[in-house]
N, C-alpha and C positions, 0 to 999 in steps of 0.2 A: 328761633325755636318754634316748634309746632306745638299749638295750643291744643287742650283736649278737654271734651264736654263729657258729662253723664248723660246718656241717651236711653237708659233702660236699665231694669233691675228686676229682682226677684228675692223674696224674703220668706224664709220658713216661719212657723210660730217659734217662740223660744219657750224652754222649759223641759221638763222630762219627756222625751219623744220616743217613739217606738222604734225609729231607725236604728240599727244595731251599732253602726260604726260611721266613721267620716266618709267612707265611701258612698255609703247610701244617703248621707246629708248633701254631700256634693251633687250627687245625681238628682235630687230633689231641686235645685236651684240652677243648675247649669244651663240646661235647656230652655228653662223659662225665662231665664234674663235675657237670652239670645233672641228669643221670640219676641220678647218685650220690647227690646231695641229696634224689631223690623229689620233685622240683618239675617243673613243665612249663616250657619255655622261655618261653611267654607270662607266667608269673610273674615272670620276671627284670625288675626295674626299673631296673637300671643296669649298665653294663658298664666295668671298669676294667682297663687294661692296663698292666703294668710291663715297660719295655725300655729299656736303656742305648742300644743301636746304636752311636752315636758313629762311624759309618763302616761297621759290620759289614754292614749291609743298605742298599740303595738306596731301599727303602720306608720313608720316615721318617714316615709318617702311618698308623699301623697300628690306631687306635682302633676302627674300624669293621670290620675284618678278620673279627672273630667272627660277624658278621652273614652272611658269605659261607658259613660253615660251618653255622651255625643260622640260617636265615632268619627266624624267629620273632622275632629280636632286633631286626629292622629298625624305625626309629623310636624304639628306646631311647636314651637318652642314654649316649654313650660317650667315655671320655677315656683318654688315653695319660699315664702317669707316668713322670718320669725323675730320679732321684737317684743317679746311677752305680751303684755295685754294691748299692746299697740301693733300686733302683727297684722290686723286687717288693714290699717291705714299704710303700713309698710309695703303690702301688696298693691294698695291703690297708688301709692307714690311709684312703685316699681313699673306699673301700667303707665303712668304718666310719662315718667322717663323715658320708656320704650316708644312711645308716640313721639315725643319731643326729639329724640334722636333720629326721627325719620324712618325707624325699622318697621313700622306698620301704620295702619290706619285705624285698626280696631283692636281692642284688648279686651279680655274677659278677665274680671277680678273676682275672686271668690273667697270668702272668710268662712271658717267652719271650725267647730270643737264638739265633741262628744264626752261629756264631763260626768254625767249622772251613773255611769256603769261602774264608776269607783267608788270604794268606801270613803266615808269621812276622813278617815286617818289618811288614805291615800291623797285625797284630794288636798288636805292640809299641806301635806309633803310637797304634791306636784307644785303647787302654788307658790311654795317658798323657793322654788327653784328661779322665781322673779326677784329674789332678794339676793343680798352678799351673804352666802351660807356662812362663810368664814366667820363671820360676827354675828347674824341674824338667824342662821339656821336652826337655832335652838329655843327661839322665843315662843313661848306657850301661845297656843292659839293660831299658829300658822300665820298666814298673811294678814289676817284680823289682827293679830297681836303686834304686826309692823305698824299698821296703821293706829293701833291704839296708843304706841308709843308716840306717834306723830300727835295725836289728839292730847295726850298728857302733857307733851311739851308745850303746844299751843296753850292748853288751859292755864299752865304755869306762868306763861308769859302774859297772857292776855285776860285771864280769869275764866270762870267756868262757862262753858257755851253748850252745855246739853239741850238747852230747850232749843238753841238755832239748830243744832243737827236735828233734832226733832221736826222742827219746822219745814227743814230741807226735806225730810223724809216724807212728811205729810204732803208736801207739796207734789213730789214725784209720784208718790201712789194715788193721787188723785188724777194727775195727769194721765197715769197709765191705765185708767179705766177706758178711756178713749181709743187706745192703741189694740188693734185687732191682733198685733203678733206678741203682746206682752204677755209674760209669764204669769204674773199677778195683777188681775185687773179687779183690785178692791181698794176703795177709799177707805184706809184705815183710820184717819182722822189724827189730828195734832195730839189730843189727850192719850189716845193709845200709844203713840210713837214716843211720847216723852215718859210715859208711866214704865217703870220696870217691874214686869209681872210674870206670870207663869208661861204666858203666851207671848211676852216680849222680853225674855231674860238678857242679861249680860252676856255676850260672847266673850269679849274681854274689856274690862272697864276702861275707860267710860263707853265704849261702844256696845249697844244695844243690837239684838236681833234686826230691829228696823233700820239700824245704821249700817247694815252690811248687804252688799248686793247678793243676788241669788247663784246658786250653781245650777248650770243651764247646758242644755243641747242646743244647737241651732246653726244654722247657715245663712249666709246672705250673699248676693252675686249683683255686680253691676257690670255694665258694657260702658267702657270708655270709646270715644270716637275723636279723631282729628278734627279740629273745630270746623273746617270747610266742610268735610263729610257730614258732620253733625248737623250743621245748618241745612244742608241740602235734604238730608234724611228726614230728620224730624226738628223743625225749627222750634216748635212749642215746648220740646222737652230737651233742648241742648243746655244743660245747666253747666255754665263756665265755672272754671277755677280762676278767681281773681288772684289767689295766691295759694301756695301749699308750701309750708315750711316744717322742717325737722330739726330739733335740737337735743342732743343727749347730754346728760350729766354724769357724775361721778356715781359709781353702784353703791358704795356704802354710805349708808346715814350718818355715820360718825364723821365723815369729811364734809357734810353740809349742814345748813341750818334746818332742822326738821320742820320748823314753823313756816318756812318759805319754800314755794316751788319756783326757785330761781330761774331754770331752765325752760318751764313753761312760760313764764314771764317774758323771756327772751324771745321764744318762739312767738307768742302774741305780738309782742311789740314789732317783730321783724316782718311777721305775716300783714299787718295792719299797714306797715311802711310800704310793703310791696304792692298792696292793693290799693294804695293811696285813699285810706279811710281810718277813721277813726272808731272807737268802740260804738260811739253814738249813731253811726251810720249802719249798724247790724240791726236787722229785724228780729233774730233770735238767735240762741247757742244751743247746740247739742254738746254737753261736757262730759267727762269721764267721772261718774259718781260711784265708782266701785265701793267706797264708803262715804258717807255723808260729810266727813271731815275733808275729804278730797275736794267736793264741790264747794265747800266752804273756802279753802286754800286756793281753789281755782276762780272764784270771785275776785280775789285779790291779785292772783297772777295776771288775769286779763284786764285788770286796772278799773273793776267796777267800783271797788271801794280801796282805800289805802290799807296796808297791812294791819291786822288785828282787828279790823271794822268788818269783816265780812258778813257778820251777823246781820248789820244793817240792811243788807240787800234783800234777805229773805223777810225780815220782820216788816219792812216797809213796802213789801209787795211788789218790788222792782222784778223779781224774777218768776213771779206769777204770769199765766198766760196774758192777762190784759196789763202787766207792768212796764216799766221802762226797757227792760230786756228780757223778755221770756227765756227762761233756761230749761231745758229738758222737758220740752212739750210732750215729748215720747213717753215720759215715765222714767227716761234715763235707765242705767243699768240697775238701779234701784227696784224698779218696777218691772221694765221690759225683760230683765234678766242679762246675764254676761257670760255667753259662751265664749271665751276669752278670744279666740283667733276670729270671730265672727263680729266682734264687737264694732271694730273700726269700720268695715264695711257697711255694717247697719246703721252706723251714725250717719254716713254719707248717703245712704239712701234716705233715712228719716229727714235729712235737709233737703234733698232733692224733691222729695215729695210735697215738703211745704212750699218751695220755691215754683213748683209747676202748679201748683192749686189741687194736689191729688191726694192730701192728707186727710181727708175725710173729717171725722168729728175732732180730730187733733187740728184742723187747718186754723191758722192764725190769720186775722183780717189783713195785716200787712206782713208781706213776705217777699222781701226785694232782695235782700242779701244775707246769708246765715253764715254763723260760725260754727266750726267742728272742731274740739278738742279731744283727742285720744291720747292715752298715757299708758306707758308700759313701765311696770314696777312702781315704785313710790317715787314719783317725780322724775323718773330717769330717761325714758324715751318719750319725748313730747313732739306731737304731730299737730299741727294747726291747718286748717283749711279754709279759706274764705271763698263761698260759692255765691254764685249770682242768678237771679231768675232770667230765664230765656227772654231774649228781645228779639 
């Protein structure tokens, strides 16, 4: 099998952007990522677009839109990938599989979403498309209501954890100050995050506004290269995949234990086994904190703590930048923003920046091996990548 490496990238700011649609957002990053990889557009062999859409855009066929921005991509194979909030990672895996099959040496992967043009009611309904509508479609609060139910179940089993969720939010907002792409670059502080107030009301109890990721526009693009070509092209930027695993679970929450992300745990265990590593070998993790309860459950899924003890990780400082396993040094979805289809690609870029020493103010002193966990739905589509510093 032909291995692949990340050799270049481009990233828009996340937030309420002036670009009116996904086409303009794709145009913002497509050519820039190719240039950053130091390849020519004609050398790109395939294009992979990750977007959830689910009603956010009337343009439901974006696969070829990169060709409008980069005419040299015309007549290249191009495909759209959708797997809810993990659509970006689905596109990354598609690009990797393309190279592994020997169909090309270079792949352009783009994640994109335009969310802020929709009304709040439309946004809530569109996001519920990532749930099992037959049973969960009328939950108050939209997708926040789905994760509020998860939090309620967790609290009933393991006790009140609102302070732990506030500590996760505070950590990620503090980290987001250092991320130039982040939608919210403000250190809100633990007391603000834990206190219900006019500025931090309940969205759906027990989740406060600071427990919920932001509605965002954005795009992120990366270039994958076959390993031999990557090392010849840019040896100092050839970020290698030690492992890349994808595990899906049942869609209805009623058929799963809502207090455990079992498929995520399986994806993590399989990825670490494939990489021949343990969690202690990782320098950092970028994980999918669409809601703070998700990050808490992901600590347990990756094996950082036993089930029901995720709060220990944040209260003991393990997940802080100087801790045992820094988590979401980028600010995560909580501060960086969550333009759904762009998120998985963005997470891989944040990890690659750390591993190449290009993370600026976010840079960790030890960045040898990083983990990425991107999740679609409530623990349904689970993608884990283990990335290694160029050697």
